[in-house]
C-alpha positions as CSV (number, residue, x, y, z in Angstrom):
1,M,-7.4,13.3,-4.5
2,N,-5.2,12.8,-1.0
3,N,-2.1,11.6,-1.6
4,S,-1.3,9.8,1.5
5,L,-3.8,8.4,4.5
6,T,-2.9,7.6,8.1
7,A,-3.2,4.2,9.6
8,K,-6.1,4.9,11.3
9,E,-7.6,6.6,8.1
10,F,-6.7,3.4,6.2
11,A,-8.1,1.0,8.7
12,A,-11.5,3.1,8.7
13,L,-11.7,2.8,4.9
14,A,-10.8,-0.6,4.9
15,A,-13.3,-1.8,7.2
16,K,-16.3,-0.1,4.9
17,E,-15.1,-0.9,1.5
18,T,-13.0,-3.1,-0.5
19,V,-9.6,-1.5,-1.1
20,N,-6.5,-2.6,-3.4
21,V,-3.5,-2.7,-1.3
22,L,0.0,-3.0,-2.8
23,D,2.6,-4.5,-0.1
24,L,6.1,-3.0,-1.6
25,S,8.0,-4.6,1.4
26,D,10.7,-6.7,1.4
27,A,9.5,-10.5,1.0
28,D,10.7,-11.4,4.5
29,I,8.4,-9.1,6.0
30,F,5.1,-9.5,4.5
31,D,3.0,-10.7,7.1
32,T,0.3,-8.1,8.4
33,L,-1.8,-6.9,5.3
34,D,-3.2,-10.2,4.0
35,T,-5.4,-10.0,7.4
36,I,-7.2,-7.0,6.2
37,E,-10.9,-8.0,5.7
38,H,-11.8,-6.1,2.5
39,A,-8.5,-6.1,0.8
40,T,-6.9,-7.5,-2.2
41,V,-3.4,-7.6,-1.4
42,L,-0.8,-7.9,-3.9
43,Q,2.7,-8.6,-2.5
44,L,5.4,-7.1,-4.9
45,P,8.7,-6.3,-3.1
46,L,10.2,-2.8,-4.5
47,T,13.1,-4.1,-6.0
48,Q,10.6,-6.0,-8.6
49,L,8.3,-3.3,-9.2
50,P,9.8,-1.6,-12.2
51,N,9.6,-5.0,-14.3
52,R,6.1,-5.8,-13.1
53,L,4.1,-2.8,-13.6
54,H,2.2,-4.8,-16.1
55,Q,0.4,-6.5,-13.2
56,L,-1.3,-3.2,-12.0
57,D,-4.6,-1.8,-13.4
58,K,-4.3,1.6,-14.1
59,D,-8.4,1.7,-13.4
60,K,-7.8,1.1,-10.0
61,T,-6.5,2.7,-6.8
62,Y,-3.9,1.4,-5.0
63,Y,-2.7,1.9,-1.3
64,L,0.8,1.5,-0.7
65,F,2.7,0.2,2.0
66,T,6.5,-0.5,2.9
67,Q,8.1,-1.4,6.0
68,F,8.0,2.3,7.5
69,G,6.4,4.8,4.6
70,Q,9.4,6.4,3.4
71,R,10.1,4.5,0.3
72,A,6.4,4.2,-0.4
73,K,6.7,8.2,-0.8
74,T,9.2,7.8,-3.8
75,M,7.7,4.8,-5.2
76,A,3.6,6.6,-5.3
77,Q,5.4,9.6,-7.2
78,H,6.8,7.0,-9.8
79,L,3.4,5.0,-10.2
80,R,1.6,8.3,-10.4
81,N,3.9,9.4,-13.1
82,E,3.3,6.2,-14.7
83,G,-0.6,6.7,-14.9
84,F,-1.5,4.7,-11.8
85,N,-3.6,6.0,-9.0
86,V,-2.1,5.4,-5.9
87,I,-2.4,6.4,-2.0
88,R,0.6,5.7,0.1
89,I,0.3,5.0,3.8
90,T,1.8,7.1,6.1
91,G,4.1,4.9,8.8
92,G,3.7,2.0,6.5
93,T,3.0,-1.7,7.9
94,S,5.0,-0.4,10.7
95,A,2.5,2.4,11.7
96,Y,-0.6,0.1,10.6
97,K,0.8,-2.9,13.1
98,Q,0.9,-0.2,15.9
99,Y,-2.4,1.2,15.1
100,L,-3.8,-2.3,15.2
101,A,-2.4,-3.4,18.8
102,S,-3.8,0.0,20.3
């Protein structure tokens, strides 16, 4: 399984199938991902994630976003170690916004 996707690859995937998005951004920057047409978005600040793993389903694949994508790389590995299927979006919400604007 691919461990990451670019914003462009994610947008193409989300345009044709339902995706589960895990937005790990700080609460004050939740604003872009809820507009993805075929997505279920769970907004869960990174700082709260360790105490809220019970809210995630190990049978689903989650597409991880952070603001710039760096913290998602670390958290993706942690979630994989916990038994979750995750794919991080390189560049995070910043790259996704930039892709949508182009």
